[in-house]
PDB file with one MODEL, atoms N, CA, C and O in Angstrom:
MODEL        1
ATOM      1  N   UNK A   1     -25.938   1.533   0.439  1.00  0.00           N
ATOM      2  CA  UNK A   1     -25.295   2.856   0.160  1.00  0.00           C
ATOM      3  C   UNK A   1     -24.145   2.992   1.434  1.00  0.00           C
ATOM      4  O   UNK A   1     -24.593   2.873   2.575  1.00  0.00           O
ATOM      5  N   UNK A   2     -23.096   3.168   1.311  1.00  0.00           N
ATOM      6  CA  UNK A   2     -22.149   3.188   2.431  1.00  0.00           C
ATOM      7  C   UNK A   2     -22.611   4.723   3.102  1.00  0.00           C
ATOM      8  O   UNK A   2     -23.098   5.568   2.352  1.00  0.00           O
ATOM      9  N   UNK A   3     -22.456   4.950   4.285  1.00  0.00           N
ATOM     10  CA  UNK A   3     -22.846   6.025   5.132  1.00  0.00           C
ATOM     11  C   UNK A   3     -22.175   7.309   4.694  1.00  0.00           C
ATOM     12  O   UNK A   3     -22.854   8.323   4.856  1.00  0.00           O
ATOM     13  N   UNK A   4     -21.003   7.454   4.183  1.00  0.00           N
ATOM     14  CA  UNK A   4     -20.351   8.605   3.787  1.00  0.00           C
ATOM     15  C   UNK A   4     -21.022   9.162   2.265  1.00  0.00           C
ATOM     16  O   UNK A   4     -21.223  10.323   1.907  1.00  0.00           O
ATOM     17  N   UNK A   5     -21.278   7.872   1.533  1.00  0.00           N
ATOM     18  CA  UNK A   5     -22.044   8.199   0.387  1.00  0.00           C
ATOM     19  C   UNK A   5     -23.327   8.766   0.581  1.00  0.00           C
ATOM     20  O   UNK A   5     -23.688   9.708  -0.124  1.00  0.00           O
ATOM     21  N   UNK A   6     -24.141   8.233   1.572  1.00  0.00           N
ATOM     22  CA  UNK A   6     -25.466   8.644   1.767  1.00  0.00           C
ATOM     23  C   UNK A   6     -25.616  10.055   2.466  1.00  0.00           C
ATOM     24  O   UNK A   6     -26.614  10.768   2.366  1.00  0.00           O
ATOM     25  N   UNK A   7     -24.477  10.349   3.189  1.00  0.00           N
ATOM     26  CA  UNK A   7     -24.545  11.855   3.709  1.00  0.00           C
ATOM     27  C   UNK A   7     -24.026  12.778   2.495  1.00  0.00           C
ATOM     28  O   UNK A   7     -24.509  13.908   2.424  1.00  0.00           O
ATOM     29  N   UNK A   8     -23.292  12.468   1.753  1.00  0.00           N
ATOM     30  CA  UNK A   8     -22.962  13.274   0.614  1.00  0.00           C
ATOM     31  C   UNK A   8     -24.267  13.458  -0.477  1.00  0.00           C
ATOM     32  O   UNK A   8     -24.583  14.497  -1.057  1.00  0.00           O
ATOM     33  N   UNK A   9     -24.736  12.498  -0.544  1.00  0.00           N
ATOM     34  CA  UNK A   9     -25.943  12.238  -1.556  1.00  0.00           C
ATOM     35  C   UNK A   9     -26.983  13.374  -0.868  1.00  0.00           C
ATOM     36  O   UNK A   9     -27.561  14.227  -1.541  1.00  0.00           O
ATOM     37  N   UNK A  10     -27.118  13.230   0.615  1.00  0.00           N
ATOM     38  CA  UNK A  10     -28.218  14.169   1.150  1.00  0.00           C
ATOM     39  C   UNK A  10     -27.879  15.324   1.169  1.00  0.00           C
ATOM     40  O   UNK A  10     -28.774  16.166   1.100  1.00  0.00           O
ATOM     41  N   UNK A  11     -26.544  15.742   1.262  1.00  0.00           N
ATOM     42  CA  UNK A  11     -26.027  17.210   1.122  1.00  0.00           C
ATOM     43  C   UNK A  11     -26.238  17.796  -0.440  1.00  0.00           C
ATOM     44  O   UNK A  11     -26.564  18.957  -0.686  1.00  0.00           O
ATOM     45  N   UNK A  12     -26.035  16.958  -1.248  1.00  0.00           N
ATOM     46  CA  UNK A  12     -25.930  17.260  -2.813  1.00  0.00           C
ATOM     47  C   UNK A  12     -27.428  17.532  -2.948  1.00  0.00           C
ATOM     48  O   UNK A  12     -27.737  18.540  -3.585  1.00  0.00           O
ATOM     49  N   UNK A  13     -28.467  16.722  -2.403  1.00  0.00           N
ATOM     50  CA  UNK A  13     -29.902  16.867  -2.939  1.00  0.00           C
ATOM     51  C   UNK A  13     -30.525  17.872  -1.964  1.00  0.00           C
ATOM     52  O   UNK A  13     -31.734  18.105  -1.988  1.00  0.00           O
ATOM     53  N   UNK A  14     -29.717  18.441  -1.139  1.00  0.00           N
ATOM     54  CA  UNK A  14     -30.141  19.795  -0.290  1.00  0.00           C
ATOM     55  C   UNK A  14     -31.242  19.384   0.895  1.00  0.00           C
ATOM     56  O   UNK A  14     -31.954  20.178   1.508  1.00  0.00           O
ATOM     57  N   UNK A  15     -31.195  17.930   1.058  1.00  0.00           N
ATOM     58  CA  UNK A  15     -31.745  17.481   2.442  1.00  0.00           C
ATOM     59  C   UNK A  15     -31.209  17.535   3.428  1.00  0.00           C
ATOM     60  O   UNK A  15     -31.855  17.085   4.374  1.00  0.00           O
ATOM     61  N   UNK A  16     -29.982  18.018   3.698  1.00  0.00           N
ATOM     62  CA  UNK A  16     -29.184  18.026   4.687  1.00  0.00           C
ATOM     63  C   UNK A  16     -28.207  19.147   4.616  1.00  0.00           C
ATOM     64  O   UNK A  16     -27.395  19.090   3.694  1.00  0.00           O
ATOM     65  N   UNK A  17     -28.157  20.016   5.320  1.00  0.00           N
ATOM     66  CA  UNK A  17     -27.142  21.220   5.289  1.00  0.00           C
ATOM     67  C   UNK A  17     -25.852  20.917   5.964  1.00  0.00           C
ATOM     68  O   UNK A  17     -25.853  20.585   7.150  1.00  0.00           O
ATOM     69  N   UNK A  18     -24.779  21.011   5.296  1.00  0.00           N
ATOM     70  CA  UNK A  18     -23.488  20.552   5.804  1.00  0.00           C
ATOM     71  C   UNK A  18     -22.938  22.210   6.317  1.00  0.00           C
ATOM     72  O   UNK A  18     -22.968  23.283   5.715  1.00  0.00           O
ATOM     73  N   UNK A  19     -22.512  21.889   7.505  1.00  0.00           N
ATOM     74  CA  UNK A  19     -21.761  23.179   8.164  1.00  0.00           C
ATOM     75  C   UNK A  19     -20.391  22.871   8.361  1.00  0.00           C
ATOM     76  O   UNK A  19     -20.044  21.741   8.704  1.00  0.00           O
ATOM     77  N   UNK A  20     -19.522  23.870   8.155  1.00  0.00           N
ATOM     78  CA  UNK A  20     -17.996  23.744   8.305  1.00  0.00           C
ATOM     79  C   UNK A  20     -17.330  25.438   8.539  1.00  0.00           C
ATOM     80  O   UNK A  20     -17.667  26.516   8.049  1.00  0.00           O
ATOM     81  N   UNK A  21     -16.557  25.162   9.239  1.00  0.00           N
ATOM     82  CA  UNK A  21     -15.683  26.413   9.423  1.00  0.00           C
ATOM     83  C   UNK A  21     -14.805  26.484   8.315  1.00  0.00           C
ATOM     84  O   UNK A  21     -14.478  25.428   7.774  1.00  0.00           O
ATOM     85  N   UNK A  22     -14.295  27.756   7.818  1.00  0.00           N
ATOM     86  CA  UNK A  22     -13.403  27.688   6.949  1.00  0.00           C
ATOM     87  C   UNK A  22     -11.928  26.923   7.111  1.00  0.00           C
ATOM     88  O   UNK A  22     -11.384  26.323   6.184  1.00  0.00           O
ATOM     89  N   UNK A  23     -11.473  27.030   8.226  1.00  0.00           N
ATOM     90  CA  UNK A  23     -10.339  26.127   8.587  1.00  0.00           C
ATOM     91  C   UNK A  23     -10.455  24.762   8.545  1.00  0.00           C
ATOM     92  O   UNK A  23      -9.445  24.111   8.276  1.00  0.00           O
ATOM     93  N   UNK A  24     -11.662  24.114   8.795  1.00  0.00           N
ATOM     94  CA  UNK A  24     -11.987  22.978   8.772  1.00  0.00           C
ATOM     95  C   UNK A  24     -12.237  22.294   7.083  1.00  0.00           C
ATOM     96  O   UNK A  24     -11.972  21.171   6.655  1.00  0.00           O
ATOM     97  N   UNK A  25     -12.762  23.323   6.494  1.00  0.00           N
ATOM     98  CA  UNK A  25     -12.869  22.940   5.244  1.00  0.00           C
ATOM     99  C   UNK A  25     -11.414  22.966   4.290  1.00  0.00           C
ATOM    100  O   UNK A  25     -11.244  22.226   3.321  1.00  0.00           O
ATOM    101  N   UNK A  26     -10.642  23.750   4.670  1.00  0.00           N
ATOM    102  CA  UNK A  26      -9.336  23.938   4.156  1.00  0.00           C
ATOM    103  C   UNK A  26      -8.449  22.561   4.502  1.00  0.00           C
ATOM    104  O   UNK A  26      -7.580  22.075   3.778  1.00  0.00           O
ATOM    105  N   UNK A  27      -8.879  22.086   5.741  1.00  0.00           N
ATOM    106  CA  UNK A  27      -8.024  20.902   6.259  1.00  0.00           C
ATOM    107  C   UNK A  27      -8.556  19.674   5.369  1.00  0.00           C
ATOM    108  O   UNK A  27      -7.766  18.859   4.893  1.00  0.00           O
ATOM    109  N   UNK A  28      -9.810  19.599   5.192  1.00  0.00           N
ATOM    110  CA  UNK A  28     -10.500  18.623   4.416  1.00  0.00           C
ATOM    111  C   UNK A  28     -10.042  18.619   3.135  1.00  0.00           C
ATOM    112  O   UNK A  28      -9.880  17.494   2.662  1.00  0.00           O
ATOM    113  N   UNK A  29      -9.706  19.831   2.218  1.00  0.00           N
ATOM    114  CA  UNK A  29      -9.273  20.054   1.211  1.00  0.00           C
ATOM    115  C   UNK A  29      -7.814  19.334   1.025  1.00  0.00           C
ATOM    116  O   UNK A  29      -7.486  18.574   0.113  1.00  0.00           O
ATOM    117  N   UNK A  30      -7.094  19.741   2.041  1.00  0.00           N
ATOM    118  CA  UNK A  30      -5.508  19.292   2.101  1.00  0.00           C
ATOM    119  C   UNK A  30      -5.671  17.563   2.123  1.00  0.00           C
ATOM    120  O   UNK A  30      -5.066  16.826   1.345  1.00  0.00           O
ATOM    121  N   UNK A  31      -6.432  17.189   2.974  1.00  0.00           N
ATOM    122  CA  UNK A  31      -6.540  15.749   3.193  1.00  0.00           C
ATOM    123  C   UNK A  31      -6.933  15.143   1.936  1.00  0.00           C
ATOM    124  O   UNK A  31      -6.274  14.174   1.559  1.00  0.00           O
ATOM    125  N   UNK A  32      -7.845  15.530   1.263  1.00  0.00           N
ATOM    126  CA  UNK A  32      -8.797  14.795   0.023  1.00  0.00           C
ATOM    127  C   UNK A  32      -7.599  15.235  -1.197  1.00  0.00           C
ATOM    128  O   UNK A  32      -7.941  14.686  -2.244  1.00  0.00           O
ATOM    129  N   UNK A  33      -6.588  15.870  -1.355  1.00  0.00           N
ATOM    130  CA  UNK A  33      -5.581  16.103  -2.213  1.00  0.00           C
ATOM    131  C   UNK A  33      -4.448  14.902  -2.276  1.00  0.00           C
ATOM    132  O   UNK A  33      -3.880  14.437  -3.264  1.00  0.00           O
ATOM    133  N   UNK A  34      -4.318  14.569  -0.906  1.00  0.00           N
ATOM    134  CA  UNK A  34      -3.390  13.330  -0.769  1.00  0.00           C
ATOM    135  C   UNK A  34      -3.788  12.135  -1.710  1.00  0.00           C
ATOM    136  O   UNK A  34      -4.934  11.721  -1.885  1.00  0.00           O
ATOM    137  N   UNK A  35      -2.762  11.708  -2.221  1.00  0.00           N
ATOM    138  CA  UNK A  35      -2.887  10.594  -3.247  1.00  0.00           C
ATOM    139  C   UNK A  35      -3.748   9.229  -2.597  1.00  0.00           C
ATOM    140  O   UNK A  35      -4.705   8.737  -3.196  1.00  0.00           O
ATOM    141  N   UNK A  36      -3.355   8.827  -1.572  1.00  0.00           N
ATOM    142  CA  UNK A  36      -3.952   7.702  -1.081  1.00  0.00           C
ATOM    143  C   UNK A  36      -5.532   8.039  -0.869  1.00  0.00           C
ATOM    144  O   UNK A  36      -6.350   7.167  -1.160  1.00  0.00           O
ATOM    145  N   UNK A  37      -5.986   9.342  -0.344  1.00  0.00           N
ATOM    146  CA  UNK A  37      -7.183   9.761  -0.436  1.00  0.00           C
ATOM    147  C   UNK A  37      -7.913   9.742  -1.598  1.00  0.00           C
ATOM    148  O   UNK A  37      -9.022   9.209  -1.627  1.00  0.00           O
ATOM    149  N   UNK A  38      -7.311  10.374  -2.763  1.00  0.00           N
ATOM    150  CA  UNK A  38      -7.757  10.665  -3.832  1.00  0.00           C
ATOM    151  C   UNK A  38      -8.344   9.143  -4.563  1.00  0.00           C
ATOM    152  O   UNK A  38      -9.433   9.030  -5.124  1.00  0.00           O
ATOM    153  N   UNK A  39      -7.418   8.149  -4.405  1.00  0.00           N
ATOM    154  CA  UNK A  39      -7.752   6.837  -5.015  1.00  0.00           C
ATOM    155  C   UNK A  39      -8.619   6.111  -4.058  1.00  0.00           C
ATOM    156  O   UNK A  39      -9.202   5.100  -4.449  1.00  0.00           O
ATOM    157  N   UNK A  40      -8.747   6.492  -2.950  1.00  0.00           N
ATOM    158  CA  UNK A  40      -9.820   5.756  -2.205  1.00  0.00           C
ATOM    159  C   UNK A  40     -11.066   6.389  -2.319  1.00  0.00           C
ATOM    160  O   UNK A  40     -12.006   5.652  -2.022  1.00  0.00           O
ATOM    161  N   UNK A  41     -11.367   7.552  -2.666  1.00  0.00           N
ATOM    162  CA  UNK A  41     -12.666   8.193  -3.074  1.00  0.00           C
ATOM    163  C   UNK A  41     -12.817   8.179  -4.692  1.00  0.00           C
ATOM    164  O   UNK A  41     -13.801   8.690  -5.227  1.00  0.00           O
ATOM    165  N   UNK A  42     -11.954   7.667  -5.310  1.00  0.00           N
ATOM    166  CA  UNK A  42     -12.247   7.687  -6.825  1.00  0.00           C
ATOM    167  C   UNK A  42     -11.919   8.824  -7.354  1.00  0.00           C
ATOM    168  O   UNK A  42     -12.639   9.141  -8.301  1.00  0.00           O
ATOM    169  N   UNK A  43     -11.053   9.588  -7.074  1.00  0.00           N
ATOM    170  CA  UNK A  43     -10.817  10.961  -7.387  1.00  0.00           C
ATOM    171  C   UNK A  43      -9.296  11.049  -7.850  1.00  0.00           C
ATOM    172  O   UNK A  43      -8.639  12.048  -7.557  1.00  0.00           O
ATOM    173  N   UNK A  44      -8.822  10.151  -8.469  1.00  0.00           N
ATOM    174  CA  UNK A  44      -7.356   9.833  -8.716  1.00  0.00           C
ATOM    175  C   UNK A  44      -6.832  11.383  -9.480  1.00  0.00           C
ATOM    176  O   UNK A  44      -5.952  12.021  -8.902  1.00  0.00           O
ATOM    177  N   UNK A  45      -7.348  11.849 -10.616  1.00  0.00           N
ATOM    178  CA  UNK A  45      -6.673  13.066 -11.301  1.00  0.00           C
ATOM    179  C   UNK A  45      -6.989  14.304 -10.311  1.00  0.00           C
ATOM    180  O   UNK A  45      -8.105  14.471  -9.821  1.00  0.00           O
ATOM    181  N   UNK A  46      -5.961  15.097 -10.087  1.00  0.00           N
ATOM    182  CA  UNK A  46      -6.124  16.503  -9.417  1.00  0.00           C
ATOM    183  C   UNK A  46      -7.294  17.351  -9.931  1.00  0.00           C
ATOM    184  O   UNK A  46      -7.995  18.004  -9.158  1.00  0.00           O
ATOM    185  N   UNK A  47      -7.470  17.326 -11.162  1.00  0.00           N
ATOM    186  CA  UNK A  47      -8.430  18.191 -11.614  1.00  0.00           C
ATOM    187  C   UNK A  47     -10.092  17.631 -11.257  1.00  0.00           C
ATOM    188  O   UNK A  47     -11.113  18.306 -11.386  1.00  0.00           O
ATOM    189  N   UNK A  48     -10.004  16.372 -10.835  1.00  0.00           N
ATOM    190  CA  UNK A  48     -11.570  15.851 -10.534  1.00  0.00           C
ATOM    191  C   UNK A  48     -11.621  16.271  -9.087  1.00  0.00           C
ATOM    192  O   UNK A  48     -12.646  16.783  -8.636  1.00  0.00           O
ATOM    193  N   UNK A  49     -10.431  16.051  -8.261  1.00  0.00           N
ATOM    194  CA  UNK A  49     -10.624  16.488  -6.836  1.00  0.00           C
ATOM    195  C   UNK A  49     -10.852  17.932  -6.602  1.00  0.00           C
ATOM    196  O   UNK A  49     -11.505  18.210  -5.596  1.00  0.00           O
ATOM    197  N   UNK A  50     -10.429  18.907  -7.355  1.00  0.00           N
ATOM    198  CA  UNK A  50     -10.540  20.184  -7.353  1.00  0.00           C
ATOM    199  C   UNK A  50     -12.091  20.552  -7.725  1.00  0.00           C
ATOM    200  O   UNK A  50     -12.655  21.412  -7.049  1.00  0.00           O
ATOM    201  N   UNK A  51     -12.686  19.994  -8.648  1.00  0.00           N
ATOM    202  CA  UNK A  51     -14.037  19.939  -9.273  1.00  0.00           C
ATOM    203  C   UNK A  51     -14.929  19.561  -8.009  1.00  0.00           C
ATOM    204  O   UNK A  51     -15.732  20.350  -7.510  1.00  0.00           O
ATOM    205  N   UNK A  52     -14.709  18.313  -7.560  1.00  0.00           N
ATOM    206  CA  UNK A  52     -15.332  17.916  -6.267  1.00  0.00           C
ATOM    207  C   UNK A  52     -15.464  18.958  -5.204  1.00  0.00           C
ATOM    208  O   UNK A  52     -16.515  19.252  -4.634  1.00  0.00           O
ATOM    209  N   UNK A  53     -14.165  19.542  -4.976  1.00  0.00           N
ATOM    210  CA  UNK A  53     -14.179  20.636  -3.730  1.00  0.00           C
ATOM    211  C   UNK A  53     -14.702  21.832  -4.046  1.00  0.00           C
ATOM    212  O   UNK A  53     -14.951  22.634  -3.146  1.00  0.00           O
ATOM    213  N   UNK A  54     -14.927  22.108  -5.270  1.00  0.00           N
ATOM    214  CA  UNK A  54     -15.594  23.358  -5.618  1.00  0.00           C
ATOM    215  C   UNK A  54     -17.058  23.289  -5.517  1.00  0.00           C
ATOM    216  O   UNK A  54     -17.749  24.217  -5.097  1.00  0.00           O
ATOM    217  N   UNK A  55     -17.590  21.933  -5.998  1.00  0.00           N
ATOM    218  CA  UNK A  55     -18.923  21.775  -5.902  1.00  0.00           C
ATOM    219  C   UNK A  55     -19.355  21.387  -4.444  1.00  0.00           C
ATOM    220  O   UNK A  55     -20.518  21.635  -4.124  1.00  0.00           O
ATOM    221  N   UNK A  56     -18.532  20.809  -3.553  1.00  0.00           N
ATOM    222  CA  UNK A  56     -18.730  20.693  -2.118  1.00  0.00           C
ATOM    223  C   UNK A  56     -18.756  22.109  -1.263  1.00  0.00           C
ATOM    224  O   UNK A  56     -19.606  22.427  -0.431  1.00  0.00           O
ATOM    225  N   UNK A  57     -17.752  22.779  -1.629  1.00  0.00           N
ATOM    226  CA  UNK A  57     -17.739  24.241  -0.948  1.00  0.00           C
ATOM    227  C   UNK A  57     -19.043  24.991  -1.457  1.00  0.00           C
ATOM    228  O   UNK A  57     -19.535  25.755  -0.627  1.00  0.00           O
ATOM    229  N   UNK A  58     -19.674  24.900  -2.664  1.00  0.00           N
ATOM    230  CA  UNK A  58     -20.942  25.584  -2.952  1.00  0.00           C
ATOM    231  C   UNK A  58     -22.031  25.234  -2.173  1.00  0.00           C
ATOM    232  O   UNK A  58     -22.957  26.027  -2.006  1.00  0.00           O
ATOM    233  N   UNK A  59     -22.016  23.989  -1.616  1.00  0.00           N
ATOM    234  CA  UNK A  59     -23.212  23.292  -0.882  1.00  0.00           C
ATOM    235  C   UNK A  59     -23.037  23.547   0.727  1.00  0.00           C
ATOM    236  O   UNK A  59     -24.008  23.589   1.482  1.00  0.00           O
ATOM    237  N   UNK A  60     -21.801  23.699   1.123  1.00  0.00           N
ATOM    238  CA  UNK A  60     -21.516  23.860   2.751  1.00  0.00           C
ATOM    239  C   UNK A  60     -21.869  25.276   3.141  1.00  0.00           C
ATOM    240  O   UNK A  60     -21.657  26.231   2.395  1.00  0.00           O
ATOM    241  N   UNK A  61     -22.409  25.374   4.327  1.00  0.00           N
ATOM    242  CA  UNK A  61     -22.760  26.540   4.991  1.00  0.00           C
ATOM    243  C   UNK A  61     -21.616  26.962   5.759  1.00  0.00           C
ATOM    244  O   UNK A  61     -21.190  26.183   6.612  1.00  0.00           O
ATOM    245  N   UNK A  62     -21.029  28.123   5.581  1.00  0.00           N
ATOM    246  CA  UNK A  62     -19.838  28.458   6.376  1.00  0.00           C
ATOM    247  C   UNK A  62     -20.407  28.739   7.813  1.00  0.00           C
ATOM    248  O   UNK A  62     -21.562  29.159   7.878  1.00  0.00           O
ATOM    249  N   UNK A  63     -19.716  28.549   8.934  1.00  0.00           N
ATOM    250  CA  UNK A  63     -19.929  28.912  10.252  1.00  0.00           C
ATOM    251  C   UNK A  63     -18.783  29.338  10.827  1.00  0.00           C
ATOM    252  O   UNK A  63     -17.746  29.012  10.249  1.00  0.00           O
ATOM    253  N   UNK A  64     -18.688  30.052  11.923  1.00  0.00           N
ATOM    254  CA  UNK A  64     -17.724  30.847  12.830  1.00  0.00           C
ATOM    255  C   UNK A  64     -17.789  29.976  14.122  1.00  0.00           C
ATOM    256  O   UNK A  64     -18.924  29.741  14.535  1.00  0.00           O
ATOM    257  N   UNK A  65     -16.828  29.508  14.759  1.00  0.00           N
ATOM    258  CA  UNK A  65     -16.844  29.058  16.071  1.00  0.00           C
ATOM    259  C   UNK A  65     -16.315  30.268  17.166  1.00  0.00           C
ATOM    260  O   UNK A  65     -15.242  30.864  17.080  1.00  0.00           O
ATOM    261  N   UNK A  66     -17.277  30.450  18.133  1.00  0.00           N
ATOM    262  CA  UNK A  66     -17.032  31.335  19.092  1.00  0.00           C
ATOM    263  C   UNK A  66     -16.723  30.749  20.488  1.00  0.00           C
ATOM    264  O   UNK A  66     -17.337  29.738  20.831  1.00  0.00           O
ATOM    265  N   UNK A  67     -15.849  31.290  21.291  1.00  0.00           N
ATOM    266  CA  UNK A  67     -15.691  30.795  22.711  1.00  0.00           C
ATOM    267  C   UNK A  67     -14.973  29.452  22.899  1.00  0.00           C
ATOM    268  O   UNK A  67     -14.820  29.008  24.037  1.00  0.00           O
ATOM    269  N   UNK A  68     -14.514  28.770  21.789  1.00  0.00           N
ATOM    270  CA  UNK A  68     -13.913  27.519  21.791  1.00  0.00           C
ATOM    271  C   UNK A  68     -12.669  27.539  22.936  1.00  0.00           C
ATOM    272  O   UNK A  68     -12.462  26.601  23.707  1.00  0.00           O
ATOM    273  N   UNK A  69     -11.914  28.737  22.900  1.00  0.00           N
ATOM    274  CA  UNK A  69     -10.569  28.775  23.968  1.00  0.00           C
ATOM    275  C   UNK A  69     -11.201  28.680  25.307  1.00  0.00           C
ATOM    276  O   UNK A  69     -10.731  27.919  26.153  1.00  0.00           O
ATOM    277  N   UNK A  70     -12.332  29.478  25.561  1.00  0.00           N
ATOM    278  CA  UNK A  70     -12.792  29.542  26.970  1.00  0.00           C
ATOM    279  C   UNK A  70     -13.324  28.375  27.325  1.00  0.00           C
ATOM    280  O   UNK A  70     -13.354  28.196  28.542  1.00  0.00           O
ATOM    281  N   UNK A  71     -13.754  27.526  26.661  1.00  0.00           N
ATOM    282  CA  UNK A  71     -14.270  26.162  26.857  1.00  0.00           C
ATOM    283  C   UNK A  71     -13.236  25.189  27.163  1.00  0.00           C
ATOM    284  O   UNK A  71     -13.466  24.359  28.042  1.00  0.00           O
ATOM    285  N   UNK A  72     -11.954  25.188  26.451  1.00  0.00           N
ATOM    286  CA  UNK A  72     -10.919  24.453  26.691  1.00  0.00           C
ATOM    287  C   UNK A  72     -10.120  24.917  27.940  1.00  0.00           C
ATOM    288  O   UNK A  72      -9.459  24.115  28.600  1.00  0.00           O
ATOM    289  N   UNK A  73     -10.205  26.266  28.248  1.00  0.00           N
ATOM    290  CA  UNK A  73      -9.487  26.722  29.682  1.00  0.00           C
ATOM    291  C   UNK A  73     -10.144  26.296  30.659  1.00  0.00           C
ATOM    292  O   UNK A  73      -9.609  25.845  31.672  1.00  0.00           O
ATOM    293  N   UNK A  74     -11.550  26.395  30.459  1.00  0.00           N
ATOM    294  CA  UNK A  74     -12.553  25.764  32.010  1.00  0.00           C
ATOM    295  C   UNK A  74     -12.363  24.175  31.937  1.00  0.00           C
ATOM    296  O   UNK A  74     -12.455  23.574  33.007  1.00  0.00           O
ATOM    297  N   UNK A  75     -12.150  23.564  30.970  1.00  0.00           N
ATOM    298  CA  UNK A  75     -11.993  21.818  30.963  1.00  0.00           C
ATOM    299  C   UNK A  75     -10.645  22.000  31.560  1.00  0.00           C
ATOM    300  O   UNK A  75     -10.609  21.700  32.753  1.00  0.00           O
ATOM    301  N   UNK A  76      -9.523  22.414  31.042  1.00  0.00           N
ATOM    302  CA  UNK A  76      -8.138  21.938  31.641  1.00  0.00           C
ATOM    303  C   UNK A  76      -8.226  22.662  32.963  1.00  0.00           C
ATOM    304  O   UNK A  76      -7.388  22.184  33.728  1.00  0.00           O
ATOM    305  N   UNK A  77      -8.964  23.693  33.557  1.00  0.00           N
ATOM    306  CA  UNK A  77      -8.746  24.211  34.844  1.00  0.00           C
ATOM    307  C   UNK A  77      -9.775  23.216  35.792  1.00  0.00           C
ATOM    308  O   UNK A  77      -9.661  23.195  37.017  1.00  0.00           O
ATOM    309  N   UNK A  78     -10.636  22.522  35.174  1.00  0.00           N
ATOM    310  CA  UNK A  78     -11.546  21.650  35.883  1.00  0.00           C
ATOM    311  C   UNK A  78     -10.666  20.446  36.175  1.00  0.00           C
ATOM    312  O   UNK A  78     -10.552  19.976  37.307  1.00  0.00           O
ATOM    313  N   UNK A  79      -9.972  19.909  34.965  1.00  0.00           N
ATOM    314  CA  UNK A  79      -9.300  18.680  35.031  1.00  0.00           C
ATOM    315  C   UNK A  79      -8.191  18.546  36.189  1.00  0.00           C
ATOM    316  O   UNK A  79      -8.014  17.632  36.995  1.00  0.00           O
ATOM    317  N   UNK A  80      -7.377  19.980  35.973  1.00  0.00           N
ATOM    318  CA  UNK A  80      -6.391  20.087  36.908  1.00  0.00           C
ATOM    319  C   UNK A  80      -6.766  20.190  38.416  1.00  0.00           C
ATOM    320  O   UNK A  80      -6.132  19.691  39.345  1.00  0.00           O
ATOM    321  N   UNK A  81      -7.753  20.826  38.485  1.00  0.00           N
ATOM    322  CA  UNK A  81      -8.250  20.786  39.935  1.00  0.00           C
ATOM    323  C   UNK A  81      -8.981  19.568  40.631  1.00  0.00           C
ATOM    324  O   UNK A  81      -9.129  19.383  41.839  1.00  0.00           O
ATOM    325  N   UNK A  82      -9.400  18.786  39.579  1.00  0.00           N
ATOM    326  CA  UNK A  82      -9.929  17.276  40.198  1.00  0.00           C
ATOM    327  C   UNK A  82      -8.744  16.642  40.237  1.00  0.00           C
ATOM    328  O   UNK A  82      -8.796  15.807  41.140  1.00  0.00           O
ATOM    329  N   UNK A  83      -7.549  16.632  39.616  1.00  0.00           N
ATOM    330  CA  UNK A  83      -6.413  15.829  39.824  1.00  0.00           C
ATOM    331  C   UNK A  83      -5.626  16.446  41.037  1.00  0.00           C
ATOM    332  O   UNK A  83      -4.844  15.698  41.623  1.00  0.00           O
ATOM    333  N   UNK A  84      -5.755  17.666  41.439  1.00  0.00           N
ATOM    334  CA  UNK A  84      -5.129  18.079  42.581  1.00  0.00           C
ATOM    335  C   UNK A  84      -5.790  17.666  43.785  1.00  0.00           C
ATOM    336  O   UNK A  84      -5.154  17.396  44.804  1.00  0.00           O
ATOM    337  N   UNK A  85      -7.360  17.589  43.693  1.00  0.00           N
ATOM    338  CA  UNK A  85      -8.011  17.330  44.834  1.00  0.00           C
ATOM    339  C   UNK A  85      -8.010  15.625  44.963  1.00  0.00           C
ATOM    340  O   UNK A  85      -7.850  15.031  46.029  1.00  0.00           O
ATOM    341  N   UNK A  86      -8.178  15.119  43.931  1.00  0.00           N
ATOM    342  CA  UNK A  86      -8.558  13.703  44.063  1.00  0.00           C
ATOM    343  C   UNK A  86      -7.294  12.671  43.802  1.00  0.00           C
ATOM    344  O   UNK A  86      -7.274  11.487  44.139  1.00  0.00           O
ATOM    345  N   UNK A  87      -6.105  13.490  43.033  1.00  0.00           N
ATOM    346  CA  UNK A  87      -5.156  12.905  42.351  1.00  0.00           C
ATOM    347  C   UNK A  87      -4.353  11.700  43.154  1.00  0.00           C
ATOM    348  O   UNK A  87      -3.442  11.088  42.597  1.00  0.00           O
TER     349      UNK A  87
ENDMDL
END
């Protein structure tokens, strides 16, 4: 069994809890609806992709991410400081 299928099987059987932010899920939805991805996953008709996404959405635990920008700012500041000091 391929890894992606195994992960989806674990989520479907509720042995693994999938977490996603709402924007991440919406991005996944957009990608999955692209023709090349529907064909690759065997979800060629739009209706099947919609059905799959509805089932997946019911299994995913939504989460919110906090303090991401602060972490990015610290990393950028640290990188800039390092570049200035050791550049």
